NUMI-304146 format. One record per residue (C-alpha): residue number from 1; residue in three letters; x, y, z. Coordinates in steps of 0.25 Angstrom, whole numbers. Each point is the difference from the previous one (the first is absolute). Layout:
% residues N
REC  num  residuo     c1     c2     c3
REC  NUM      ALA      X      Y      Z
...
END
This chain:
% residues 280
REC  num  residuo     c1     c2     c3
REC    1      UNK     -3    156    116
REC    2      UNK     11    -10      0
REC    3      UNK      0    -10    -12
REC    4      UNK      1    -15      1
REC    5      UNK      3     -9    -12
REC    6      UNK     -8    -11      8
REC    7      UNK    -15     -3     -4
REC    8      UNK    -12     -5     11
REC    9      UNK      0    -15      0
REC   10      UNK     -6    -12      6
REC   11      UNK     13     -4      2
REC   12      UNK      8      4     11
REC   13      UNK     15      4      0
REC   14      UNK      5      5    -11
REC   15      UNK     15     -4      2
REC   16      UNK     -4    -12      5
REC   17      UNK     -7     -6    -13
REC   18      UNK      8      7     -9
REC   19      UNK     11     -6      5
REC   20      UNK     -5    -15      3
REC   21      UNK     -5      3    -17
REC   22      UNK     14      5     -3
REC   23      UNK      8    -13      6
REC   24      UNK    -10    -10     -5
REC   25      UNK      0      5    -15
REC   26      UNK     17     -1      2
REC   27      UNK     -1    -15      8
REC   28      UNK    -10     -7    -11
REC   29      UNK      4     10    -14
REC   30      UNK     10      7      1
REC   31      UNK     12     -8      6
REC   32      UNK     -3    -13     -8
REC   33      UNK      0     10    -13
REC   34      UNK     13      6      5
REC   35      UNK      6    -16      1
REC   36      UNK     -4     -4    -12
REC   37      UNK      7     14     -6
REC   38      UNK     13     -3     10
REC   39      UNK      0    -15     -4
REC   40      UNK     -1      5    -18
REC   41      UNK     13     10      4
REC   42      UNK      8    -10      5
REC   43      UNK      1     -5    -15
REC   44      UNK      8      8    -10
REC   45      UNK     -5      9    -11
REC   46      UNK      4    -10    -11
REC   47      UNK     -5    -13      7
REC   48      UNK    -13      8      3
REC   49      UNK     -3      2    -12
REC   50      UNK      4    -15     -5
REC   51      UNK    -10     -4      9
REC   52      UNK    -11      9     -5
REC   53      UNK      3     -3    -15
REC   54      UNK      0    -14      0
REC   55      UNK     -7     -6     -9
REC   56      UNK     -8     -8      9
REC   57      UNK     -2     11      7
REC   58      UNK     -5     10    -12
REC   59      UNK     -8    -12     -4
REC   60      UNK     -9      1     15
REC   61      UNK     -1     16     -1
REC   62      UNK     -7     -3    -14
REC   63      UNK     -8    -10      4
REC   64      UNK     -4      7     15
REC   65      UNK     -2     13     -7
REC   66      UNK     -7     -6    -12
REC   67      UNK    -10     -8      6
REC   68      UNK     -2      9     10
REC   69      UNK     -3     12     -9
REC   70      UNK     -8    -11     -8
REC   71      UNK    -10     -3     11
REC   72      UNK     -2     14      5
REC   73      UNK     -3      3    -13
REC   74      UNK    -11     -9     -1
REC   75      UNK     -4      2     15
REC   76      UNK     -2     16     -4
REC   77      UNK    -10     -4    -13
REC   78      UNK     -9    -12      9
REC   79      UNK      2      6     14
REC   80      UNK     -7     12     -5
REC   81      UNK    -11     -7     -5
REC   82      UNK     -2     -9     11
REC   83      UNK      1     15      7
REC   84      UNK     -9      2     -8
REC   85      UNK    -10     -9      0
REC   86      UNK     -1      0     16
REC   87      UNK     -1     15      2
REC   88      UNK    -10      2    -11
REC   89      UNK    -10    -12      0
REC   90      UNK     -8     -7     10
REC   91      UNK     -1    -16     -2
REC   92      UNK     -2    -12      8
REC   93      UNK     15     -4      6
REC   94      UNK      6     14     -1
REC   95      UNK      5      0     15
REC   96      UNK      4    -14     -1
REC   97      UNK      9      4    -14
REC   98      UNK      5     14      8
REC   99      UNK      5    -12     11
REC  100      UNK      7     -9     -9
REC  101      UNK      8     12     -6
REC  102      UNK      9      2     14
REC  103      UNK      1    -16     -1
REC  104      UNK     14      1     -6
REC  105      UNK      6      8     12
REC  106      UNK     -6     -9     11
REC  107      UNK      3    -14     -8
REC  108      UNK     16     -4      3
REC  109      UNK      7      4    -14
REC  110      UNK      7    -16      1
REC  111      UNK    -15     -5     -1
REC  112      UNK     -4     10    -11
REC  113      UNK     13     -6     -8
REC  114      UNK     -5    -13      4
REC  115      UNK    -14     -1     -5
REC  116      UNK      3      8    -14
REC  117      UNK     11    -11     -3
REC  118      UNK    -11    -10      2
REC  119      UNK    -11      7    -10
REC  120      UNK     10      3     -9
REC  121      UNK      9    -10     -1
REC  122      UNK     -2    -10    -12
REC  123      UNK     -8    -12      6
REC  124      UNK     -8     14     10
REC  125      UNK    -16      2     -4
REC  126      UNK      6     13     -9
REC  127      UNK     13     -5     -4
REC  128      UNK     -6    -13     -6
REC  129      UNK     -7      7    -10
REC  130      UNK     10     12     -3
REC  131      UNK     10    -11     -3
REC  132      UNK     -6     -6    -13
REC  133      UNK      1     16     -4
REC  134      UNK     14      1      1
REC  135      UNK     -1      8     12
REC  136      UNK     10     -2     12
REC  137      UNK     -4     10     13
REC  138      UNK      7     -9     11
REC  139      UNK     14      1      2
REC  140      UNK      1     10    -11
REC  141      UNK      1     16      0
REC  142      UNK    -15     -1     -2
REC  143      UNK     -4     -7     11
REC  144      UNK      8     12      9
REC  145      UNK     -7     11     -6
REC  146      UNK    -13     -9      5
REC  147      UNK      5     -1     13
REC  148      UNK      5     17      0
REC  149      UNK    -14      2     -5
REC  150      UNK     -6     -5     11
REC  151      UNK      7      5     10
REC  152      UNK     -1     13     -5
REC  153      UNK    -14      2     -4
REC  154      UNK     -6      4     15
REC  155      UNK     11     12     -1
REC  156      UNK     -7      6    -14
REC  157      UNK    -14     -3      4
REC  158      UNK      2      5     16
REC  159      UNK      6     12     -7
REC  160      UNK    -11      3    -11
REC  161      UNK    -12     -1      9
REC  162      UNK      0     13     10
REC  163      UNK      3      7    -13
REC  164      UNK    -11     -7     -8
REC  165      UNK    -10      5     11
REC  166      UNK      6     14     -1
REC  167      UNK     -3      1    -15
REC  168      UNK    -12     11      0
REC  169      UNK    -14     -7     -6
REC  170      UNK     -5     14     -2
REC  171      UNK     11      2    -11
REC  172      UNK     -3    -12     -7
REC  173      UNK    -14      2     -1
REC  174      UNK     -1     14     -4
REC  175      UNK     12     -6    -12
REC  176      UNK    -11    -10     -3
REC  177      UNK     -9     11      1
REC  178      UNK      8     10     -9
REC  179      UNK      2    -14    -10
REC  180      UNK     13     -5      3
REC  181      UNK      1    -14     -3
REC  182      UNK      6     -9     10
REC  183      UNK     15      0     -6
REC  184      UNK     -1     14      0
REC  185      UNK     -5      1     16
REC  186      UNK      9    -12      2
REC  187      UNK     16      6     -5
REC  188      UNK     -5     16      4
REC  189      UNK     -7     -3     15
REC  190      UNK      0    -14      6
REC  191      UNK     16     -3     -7
REC  192      UNK      7     12      7
REC  193      UNK     -5      0     13
REC  194      UNK      2    -13      3
REC  195      UNK     14     -1    -10
REC  196      UNK      9      5     14
REC  197      UNK     -5    -12      8
REC  198      UNK      2     -9    -13
REC  199      UNK     13      3      0
REC  200      UNK      3      0     15
REC  201      UNK     -6    -16     -2
REC  202      UNK      8     -3    -13
REC  203      UNK     13      4      9
REC  204      UNK     -4     -8     13
REC  205      UNK     -3    -12     -8
REC  206      UNK     13      3     -9
REC  207      UNK      6      0     13
REC  208      UNK     -4     -9      7
REC  209      UNK      2    -11    -13
REC  210      UNK     15      4      2
REC  211      UNK      3     -4     12
REC  212      UNK    -10    -12      2
REC  213      UNK      6    -13      2
REC  214      UNK     -8    -12      8
REC  215      UNK    -13      0    -10
REC  216      UNK     12     -1    -14
REC  217      UNK     11    -10      3
REC  218      UNK    -11    -11      0
REC  219      UNK     -6      3    -14
REC  220      UNK     11      5     -7
REC  221      UNK     10    -12      1
REC  222      UNK     13      9      3
REC  223      UNK      8     -3    -12
REC  224      UNK     14      9     -1
REC  225      UNK     -3     10    -11
REC  226      UNK    -13     -5     -4
REC  227      UNK    -11      2     13
REC  228      UNK     10      4     11
REC  229      UNK     -4     14      8
REC  230      UNK      9      8      7
REC  231      UNK     -5     -3     14
REC  232      UNK      2    -13     -3
REC  233      UNK     14      2     -4
REC  234      UNK      2      8     11
REC  235      UNK     -2    -13     10
REC  236      UNK      9     -9     -9
REC  237      UNK      9     10      3
REC  238      UNK     -1      1     15
REC  239      UNK     -1    -18     -1
REC  240      UNK     14      1     -7
REC  241      UNK      5     10     12
REC  242      UNK      1      9    -10
REC  243      UNK     -5     11     10
REC  244      UNK      6     13     -8
REC  245      UNK     -4     -5    -14
REC  246      UNK    -14      0      6
REC  247      UNK      0     12      7
REC  248      UNK      5      7    -14
REC  249      UNK    -13     -6     -5
REC  250      UNK     -8      3     11
REC  251      UNK      6     16     -1
REC  252      UNK     -7      0    -14
REC  253      UNK    -13     -4      5
REC  254      UNK      1      9     11
REC  255      UNK      3     12    -10
REC  256      UNK    -11     -4     -8
REC  257      UNK     -8     -1     11
REC  258      UNK      3     14      3
REC  259      UNK     -4      5    -13
REC  260      UNK    -12     -7     -1
REC  261      UNK     -4      4     15
REC  262      UNK      3     15     -5
REC  263      UNK     -8     -2    -13
REC  264      UNK    -13     -4      9
REC  265      UNK      2     12     10
REC  266      UNK      1      9    -12
REC  267      UNK    -13     -5     -7
REC  268      UNK     -6     -1     12
REC  269      UNK      4     16      4
REC  270      UNK     -3      2    -15
REC  271      UNK    -17     -5      3
REC  272      UNK      0      8     13
REC  273      UNK      2     11     -8
REC  274      UNK    -11     -4    -11
REC  275      UNK    -10     -2      9
REC  276      UNK      2     12      8
REC  277      UNK      0      9    -14
REC  278      UNK    -12     -8     -4
REC  279      UNK     -8      4     13
REC  280      UNK      1     15     -2
END
């Protein structure tokens, strides 16, 4: 019997669909990325290193990656609590809160930045109470963390919710019957099950924060060496017609995005293996 690697599909024309998929990916993804790499390659090695290690660029790296890491960590904690509440409890307004979680997906990031700036400014509804305490949010790194926390929260919540729904409640009941405490049940049954999803949500929130621009520039203040993120520095280089320097900074972000994408794929593969092993 003649074997074939083609699988039955509702979409006719394997060659046509494969060719269209390849063309679409090349036109939308591969060609622009290749152009970025080629533009970076026009620089000499010494100039490339000089651009990447410029004090202003290094300060933007520390702020972008540091604020994204802190925001993703906060989202991992509070996102888990929110997902737990939505999955384990029934209460009035639950569906409304569940829908509200996705609001940062639909809301333009510039609108989010303007709203946060208005709220946390020194004369804002919240900022006016923080200012007497010496806490300044708007136009500081704290405001950047707040903005990145807002836009990254849905990634963590939506990653954890399905994992919490897969936790076997009968194992929890059996452990409680045998005298296990709540913390022991959480540590030995619940946490190992949701850990791959939690790490995936953390990585997604971190990756989203690193590339965020719209919601940050309004609340950051954009002070060089202080509150200037790397995406903004790239835009500044473009406005100054320093295309090669902008491409070099973009190349760094491209490499980091690729590393984070690989991390997400590895975490998802690990999570699938754990689910399959648990179901046996």
